[in-house]
RODO-2510 file (C-alpha; in nm, 4 decimals, decimal comma):
residues 376
     n   res          X          Y          Z
     1     x    13,0061     8,5415    10,6803
     2     x    12,7129     8,3150    10,5950
     3     x    12,3990     8,4552    10,4410
     4     x    12,1160     8,5809    10,6614
     5     x    11,7536     8,5014    10,5789
     6     x    11,4394     8,6476    10,7343
     7     x    11,0760     8,7274    10,6598
     8     x    10,9643     9,0881    10,6287
     9     x    10,6020     9,1735    10,7002
    10     x    10,4107     9,4719    10,8354
    11     x    10,0698     9,6161    10,9142
    12     x     9,9053     9,3057    11,0535
    13     x     9,6509     9,5330    11,2286
    14     x     9,5414     9,2496    11,4525
    15     x     9,1988     9,3196    11,5980
    16     x     9,0661     9,5320    11,3118
    17     x     8,6850     9,5203    11,3199
    18     x     8,6018     9,6140    10,9580
    19     x     8,3105     9,8354    11,0573
    20     x     8,3117     9,9858    10,7059
    21     x     8,1929     9,6564    10,5566
    22     x     7,8131     9,6071    10,5829
    23     x     7,7161     9,2950    10,7726
    24     x     7,4328     9,1086    10,5949
    25     x     7,1541     8,9772    10,8218
    26     x     7,2437     8,6154    10,7466
    27     x     7,6226     8,6611    10,7109
    28     x     7,9338     8,7087    10,9187
    29     x     8,1823     8,8673    10,6814
    30     x     8,3368     9,0895    10,9479
    31     x     8,4097     8,7870    11,1626
    32     x     8,5622     8,6046    10,8667
    33     x     8,7853     8,9025    10,7870
    34     x     8,8963     8,9338    11,1487
    35     x     8,9701     8,5618    11,1666
    36     x     9,1703     8,5681    10,8436
    37     x     9,3785     8,8553    10,9790
    38     x     9,4436     8,6699    11,3042
    39     x     9,5239     8,3474    11,1181
    40     x     9,7812     8,5347    10,9077
    41     x    10,0245     8,4793    11,1955
    42     x    10,0197     8,1068    11,1281
    43     x    10,0572     8,1562    10,7531
    44     x    10,3561     8,3848    10,8073
    45     x    10,5136     8,1296    11,0399
    46     x    10,4571     7,8548    10,7811
    47     x    10,6188     8,0730    10,5154
    48     x    10,9183     8,1323    10,7419
    49     x    10,9648     7,7585    10,7928
    50     x    10,9277     7,6875    10,4214
    51     x    11,1834     7,9557    10,3381
    52     x    11,4286     7,8488    10,6074
    53     x    11,4004     8,1847    10,7862
    54     x    11,4605     8,2026    11,1585
    55     x    11,3362     8,5585    11,2051
    56     x    11,0214     8,7563    11,1205
    57     x    11,0539     9,1350    11,1335
    58     x    10,7233     9,3221    11,1615
    59     x    10,7638     9,6825    11,0442
    60     x    10,4982     9,8429    11,2604
    61     x    10,1244     9,8276    11,3300
    62     x    10,1134     9,4721    11,4562
    63     x     9,7923     9,5760    11,6335
    64     x     9,5123     9,7941    11,5005
    65     x     9,4786     9,9959    11,8196
    66     x     9,7064    10,0774    12,1143
    67     x     9,4655     9,8872    12,3389
    68     x     9,3774     9,5558    12,1726
    69     x     9,1426     9,3308    12,3640
    70     x     9,2926     9,0712    12,5945
    71     x     9,1666     8,8006    12,3574
    72     x     9,3340     8,9533    12,0519
    73     x     9,6600     9,0171    12,2378
    74     x     9,6858     8,6817    12,4114
    75     x     9,5860     8,4790    12,1068
    76     x     9,8321     8,6719    11,8891
    77     x    10,1215     8,6160    12,1277
    78     x    10,0279     8,2502    12,1675
    79     x    10,0224     8,1983    11,7898
    80     x    10,3659     8,3579    11,7557
    81     x    10,4945     8,1537    12,0484
    82     x    10,3834     7,8332    11,8768
    83     x    10,6205     7,9092    11,5864
    84     x    10,9077     7,7131    11,7366
    85     x    11,2497     7,8201    11,6145
    86     x    11,1245     8,1545    11,4787
    87     x    11,1892     8,4889    11,6488
    88     x    10,9371     8,7704    11,5991
    89     x    11,0570     9,1319    11,6160
    90     x    10,7633     9,3702    11,6612
    91     x    10,8212     9,7396    11,5919
    92     x    10,5743     9,9966    11,7328
    93     x    10,4009    10,1796    11,4464
    94     x    10,1419    10,4557    11,4197
    95     x     9,8496    10,2492    11,5473
    96     x    10,0437    10,0870    11,8330
    97     x    10,2911    10,3667    11,9031
    98     x    10,4985    10,3809    12,2204
    99     x    10,3113    10,6667    12,3872
   100     x     9,9567    10,5356    12,3505
   101     x    10,0442    10,1655    12,3648
   102     x    10,2919    10,1691    12,6523
   103     x    10,0911     9,9103    12,8530
   104     x    10,0673     9,6919    12,5415
   105     x    10,4421     9,6793    12,4892
   106     x    10,5011     9,6277    12,8603
   107     x    10,2704     9,3264    12,8437
   108     x    10,4476     9,1869    12,5383
   109     x    10,7847     9,2241    12,7096
   110     x    10,6686     9,0895    13,0451
   111     x    10,4258     8,8134    12,9469
   112     x    10,5033     8,7343    12,5847
   113     x    10,6708     8,4121    12,4706
   114     x    11,0497     8,4071    12,4696
   115     x    11,0592     8,4216    12,0903
   116     x    10,8522     8,7428    12,0680
   117     x    11,0445     9,0679    12,1073
   118     x    10,9074     9,4228    12,1395
   119     x    11,1575     9,6471    11,9591
   120     x    11,0977     9,9625    12,1621
   121     x    11,4480    10,1094    12,1797
   122     x    11,6236    10,3087    11,9059
   123     x    11,9376    10,0985    11,9352
   124     x    12,1005     9,8123    11,7406
   125     x    11,9944     9,4550    11,8210
   126     x    12,2223     9,1610    11,7436
   127     x    12,0139     8,8951    11,5699
   128     x    12,3056     8,6562    11,5391
   129     x    12,4007     8,7007    11,1745
   130     x    12,2773     9,0565    11,1269
   131     x    12,2213     9,3668    11,3346
   132     x    11,8701     9,5100    11,3468
   133     x    11,8570     9,8901    11,3428
   134     x    11,5031     9,9857    11,4550
   135     x    11,3188    10,3183    11,4443
   136     x    11,0109    10,2666    11,6677
   137     x    10,7289    10,5203    11,6434
   138     x    10,7078    10,7208    11,9650
   139     x    10,3664    10,8714    11,9029
   140     x    10,1172    10,8905    11,6202
   141     x    10,1988    11,1374    11,3407
   142     x    10,5344    11,2399    11,4814
   143     x    10,6033    11,4663    11,1851
   144     x    10,9691    11,3753    11,1591
   145     x    11,1844    11,1190    10,9853
   146     x    11,2516    10,8509    11,2461
   147     x    11,5117    10,6814    11,0259
   148     x    11,7385    10,9842    11,0712
   149     x    11,8859    10,7975    11,3699
   150     x    11,9938    10,4956    11,1633
   151     x    12,3160    10,6417    11,0123
   152     x    12,4509    10,7037    11,3630
   153     x    12,3898    10,3492    11,4877
   154     x    12,7256    10,1753    11,5177
   155     x    12,7663     9,8066    11,4342
   156     x    13,0765     9,5843    11,4183
   157     x    13,2856     9,6167    11,1058
   158     x    13,1600     9,3882    10,8314
   159     x    12,8237     9,3293    11,0030
   160     x    12,5011     9,3089    10,8055
   161     x    12,2863     9,6145    10,8774
   162     x    11,9081     9,5614    10,8651
   163     x    11,6950     9,8743    10,9109
   164     x    11,3383     9,8495    11,0419
   165     x    11,1003    10,1466    11,0249
   166     x    10,7393    10,2530    10,9803
   167     x    10,6424    10,5489    10,7635
   168     x    10,5958    10,6787    10,4102
   169     x    10,8629    10,7623    10,1572
   170     x    10,6402    11,0422    10,0264
   171     x    10,5010    11,3173    10,2490
   172     x    10,2704    11,5696    10,0816
   173     x    10,2741    11,7968    10,3863
   174     x    10,5436    12,0159    10,5333
   175     x    10,5729    11,7943    10,8405
   176     x    10,9025    11,6481    10,7200
   177     x    10,8081    11,2978    10,8262
   178     x    10,8888    11,1148    10,5049
   179     x    11,1548    10,8446    10,4968
   180     x    11,4230    10,9418    10,2421
   181     x    11,4133    10,6848     9,9609
   182     x    11,7935    10,6610     9,9730
   183     x    11,8131    10,5931    10,3466
   184     x    11,9749    10,2568    10,2714
   185     x    12,2697    10,4402    10,1171
   186     x    12,3052    10,7134    10,3793
   187     x    12,2818    10,4637    10,6687
   188     x    12,4912    10,1916    10,5067
   189     x    12,2020     9,9456    10,5196
   190     x    12,1983     9,6124    10,3459
   191     x    11,8183     9,6270    10,3612
   192     x    11,5523     9,8651    10,4946
   193     x    11,2296     9,6899    10,5972
   194     x    10,9447     9,9404    10,5866
   195     x    10,5823     9,9355    10,6957
   196     x    10,2834    10,1728    10,6764
   197     x    10,1883    10,1350    10,3086
   198     x     9,9427     9,8437    10,2922
   199     x    10,0267     9,7427     9,9352
   200     x    10,3374     9,5795     9,7989
   201     x    10,5909     9,8395     9,6815
   202     x    10,9577     9,8400     9,5959
   203     x    11,1211    10,1754     9,6601
   204     x    11,4609    10,0430     9,5520
   205     x    11,6268     9,6995     9,5575
   206     x    11,7212     9,7507     9,9236
   207     x    11,4151     9,9466    10,0394
   208     x    11,0894     9,7529    10,0381
   209     x    10,7290     9,7554    10,1579
   210     x    10,5661     9,4101    10,1763
   211     x    10,2208     9,5543    10,2419
   212     x     9,9702     9,3974    10,4776
   213     x     9,9774     9,0154    10,4752
   214     x     9,5962     9,0206    10,4659
   215     x     9,4505     9,3044    10,2611
   216     x     9,1847     9,5351    10,4033
   217     x     9,0803     9,7801    10,1307
   218     x     8,9846     9,8214     9,7646
   219     x     9,3124     9,9605     9,6415
   220     x     9,5899     9,7153     9,5689
   221     x     9,4124     9,4543     9,3555
   222     x     9,5938     9,1462     9,4838
   223     x     9,6141     8,9209     9,7857
   224     x     9,8552     9,0088    10,0631
   225     x    10,2139     8,8879    10,0662
   226     x    10,5170     8,8861    10,2898
   227     x    10,8770     8,9023    10,1685
   228     x    11,1371     8,6318    10,2088
   229     x    11,4670     8,8202    10,2149
   230     x    11,8160     8,6764    10,1916
   231     x    12,1193     8,8941    10,2604
   232     x    12,4156     8,7160    10,0962
   233     x    12,6721     8,9367    10,2682
   234     x    12,7617     9,2991    10,3474
   235     x    12,7113     9,5176    10,0422
   236     x    12,5637     9,2380     9,8306
   237     x    12,2223     9,2887     9,6716
   238     x    11,9403     9,1268     9,8727
   239     x    11,7490     8,8371     9,7236
   240     x    11,3747     8,8923     9,7637
   241     x    11,0858     8,6543     9,7048
   242     x    10,7179     8,7339     9,7494
   243     x    10,5202     8,4749     9,9443
   244     x    10,1419     8,4990     9,9242
   245     x     9,9773     8,5008    10,2668
   246     x     9,6379     8,6598    10,2019
   247     x     9,3090     8,4708    10,1972
   248     x     9,0744     8,7452    10,0766
   249     x     9,0981     8,9387     9,7512
   250     x     8,9593     9,2934     9,7474
   251     x     8,8787     9,3429     9,3788
   252     x     8,7513     9,6430     9,1836
   253     x     8,6259     9,6312     8,8259
   254     x     8,4818     9,8873     8,5839
   255     x     8,1605     9,8090     8,3964
   256     x     8,1143    10,0571     8,1095
   257     x     7,7690    10,0295     7,9519
   258     x     7,6169    10,1750     7,6369
   259     x     7,2580    10,2213     7,5221
   260     x     7,0918     9,8964     7,4199
   261     x     7,3570     9,6734     7,5770
   262     x     7,2552     9,3750     7,7883
   263     x     7,3840     9,4782     8,1341
   264     x     7,3273     9,1366     8,2910
   265     x     7,5450     8,9687     8,0302
   266     x     7,8092     9,2396     8,0636
   267     x     7,8201     9,1953     8,4407
   268     x     7,8406     8,8172     8,4133
   269     x     8,1346     8,8453     8,1734
   270     x     8,3137     9,0804     8,4098
   271     x     8,2889     8,8833     8,7335
   272     x     8,5362     8,6079     8,8309
   273     x     8,4079     8,2580     8,7624
   274     x     8,5579     8,0889     9,0697
   275     x     8,6658     8,1594     9,4259
   276     x     8,3895     8,4097     9,4910
   277     x     8,3506     8,3233     9,8598
   278     x     8,6960     8,4734     9,9295
   279     x     8,6465     8,7817     9,7104
   280     x     8,5189     9,1213     9,8151
   281     x     8,4007     9,2625     9,4837
   282     x     8,3279     9,6227     9,3934
   283     x     8,1845     9,7014     9,0481
   284     x     8,1755    10,0594     8,9165
   285     x     7,9094    10,0950     8,6466
   286     x     7,9420    10,3848     8,4045
   287     x     7,8014    10,5003     8,0720
   288     x     7,4305    10,4988     7,9889
   289     x     7,1391    10,2616     8,0341
   290     x     6,7626    10,2870     7,9995
   291     x     6,5228    10,2140     8,2830
   292     x     6,4699     9,8491     8,1761
   293     x     6,8484     9,8016     8,1609
   294     x     6,8857     9,9608     8,5057
   295     x     6,6416     9,7070     8,6455
   296     x     6,8169     9,4206     8,4680
   297     x     7,1525     9,5322     8,6098
   298     x     7,0162     9,5529     8,9641
   299     x     6,8637     9,2074     8,9389
   300     x     7,1833     9,0574     8,8000
   301     x     7,3813     9,2134     9,0827
   302     x     7,1334     9,0840     9,3412
   303     x     7,1675     8,7318     9,1985
   304     x     7,5472     8,7387     9,2054
   305     x     7,6004     8,9146     9,5389
   306     x     7,5353     8,6211     9,7781
   307     x     7,8126     8,4188     9,6140
   308     x     8,0761     8,6738     9,7184
   309     x     8,2244     8,7501    10,0572
   310     x     8,1026     9,1046     9,9923
   311     x     7,9594     9,2714     9,6818
   312     x     7,9110     9,6377     9,5926
   313     x     7,7557     9,7830     9,2779
   314     x     7,8403    10,1513     9,2433
   315     x     7,6419    10,3338     8,9792
   316     x     7,7400    10,6971     9,0418
   317     x     7,8887    10,7150     8,6939
   318     x     7,5937    10,5480     8,5208
   319     x     7,3524    10,7830     8,3484
   320     x     6,9914    10,6895     8,2719
   321     x     6,8308    10,7193     7,9308
   322     x     6,4581    10,7948     7,9542
   323     x     6,1955    10,6906     7,7033
   324     x     5,8287    10,7923     7,7109
   325     x     5,7368    10,4267     7,6679
   326     x     5,9239    10,3463     7,9901
   327     x     5,7327    10,6172     8,1754
   328     x     5,4091    10,4791     8,0307
   329     x     5,4952    10,1465     8,1902
   330     x     5,4948    10,3195     8,5266
   331     x     5,1549    10,4750     8,4633
   332     x     4,9801    10,6575     8,1807
   333     x     4,8091    10,8905     8,4242
   334     x     4,7316    10,9313     8,7915
   335     x     4,9565    10,9755     9,0939
   336     x     5,2384    10,7450     8,9815
   337     x     5,2704    10,9194     8,6466
   338     x     5,2678    11,2598     8,8154
   339     x     5,5498    11,1412     9,0451
   340     x     5,7434    10,9997     8,7518
   341     x     5,7085    11,3203     8,5508
   342     x     5,8240    11,5316     8,8441
   343     x     6,1295    11,3112     8,8981
   344     x     6,2068    11,3274     8,5259
   345     x     6,1787    11,7075     8,5374
   346     x     6,4214    11,7139     8,8326
   347     x     6,6677    11,5053     8,6346
   348     x     6,6399    11,7394     8,3336
   349     x     6,6692    12,0564     8,5427
   350     x     7,0359    12,0254     8,6378
   351     x     7,3664    11,8801     8,5219
   352     x     7,3576    11,4971     8,5011
   353     x     7,6274    11,4668     8,7673
   354     x     7,4547    11,6974     9,0176
   355     x     7,3391    11,5485     9,3460
   356     x     6,9744    11,6401     9,2850
   357     x     6,9734    11,4846     8,9373
   358     x     7,1343    11,1643     9,0631
   359     x     6,8915    11,1329     9,3543
   360     x     6,5928    11,1956     9,1289
   361     x     6,7249    10,9511     8,8705
   362     x     6,7768    10,6810     9,1324
   363     x     6,4261    10,7390     9,2667
   364     x     6,2748    10,7169     8,9186
   365     x     6,4644    10,3937     8,8488
   366     x     6,3439    10,2532     9,1828
   367     x     5,9830    10,3522     9,1014
   368     x     6,0104    10,1814     8,7634
   369     x     6,1502     9,8677     8,9274
   370     x     5,8671     9,8543     9,1825
   371     x     5,6047     9,8827     8,9104
   372     x     5,7754     9,6099     8,7047
   373     x     5,7947     9,3804     9,0061
   374     x     5,4290     9,4338     9,0872
   375     x     5,3315     9,3599     8,7286
   376     x     5,5295     9,0361     8,7250
***
């Protein structure tokens, strides 16, 4: 038997709107993220050609909802259809499960290009070189291990067995829906292609998550990939190569500060020097800074933010050091000083991490910044 090569991807979530990302008045980051996700189809197809793979298996959640718009659906199918010589095998996942997305999968089957296949039956499929053993998701949060059917799926003797499923290998509830990490062994699989986890993860040499080909959250710290998988023969270890497909990088970084430190310089040293337009950057400031340093940090962040696709400065862990001289800069008497003193008293009244102390501290820092801006 000759080797069998394919691309493994999952969680395309075509049509995701990214409503959690603020849209600046003069920007269109949500549109860029949606376009990059849609364009991932072409990048996956290019990777398949470059790797000499004739098949792409999508381990669930091809679409973000069970009812994608006609534009998203038709453009997605058209892009896959343009990948001449490549067959796409789409498994229903949680977001596009069989129950809620029945019309979707009927449309794919009826109107989709000949090289796009909706894998909606729990039955082996002969790919011509390997047999695909799918476990489509019937409805969202089924609460059972769908791969339990794989051991009972019969294939010809000596055939390569390629499992395809969507779900987690760890279930912290009593629902019993977790995929056993040794399912490759119990089902005699040469490879188990999994989806659901959006980051790259190897469960074992034969059980793999590629993650989403275009990342969508601050968690995994790298651009999305798909997996080029070669099965040399029955029982032989698979050969796996990561192929980068992601455009955007969702990056998090910690910015610990200490009293007297220059926060602007510290932030500048932390941020990437190049490629900022394709980076969604979150910075978590922590430690301590005086009111002047708080202002300097905010201004440095405001200067850097427009260069990034998206920029967040989180300062929940940053405490403020207060000096009487700083309060004098707000006002030595009068209404502003009374307000500043009351805010300072609110900060001192409770634990530094209490909600009231943090709100009062943020308000005092904002008041200080306004006074500084007016003076300049």
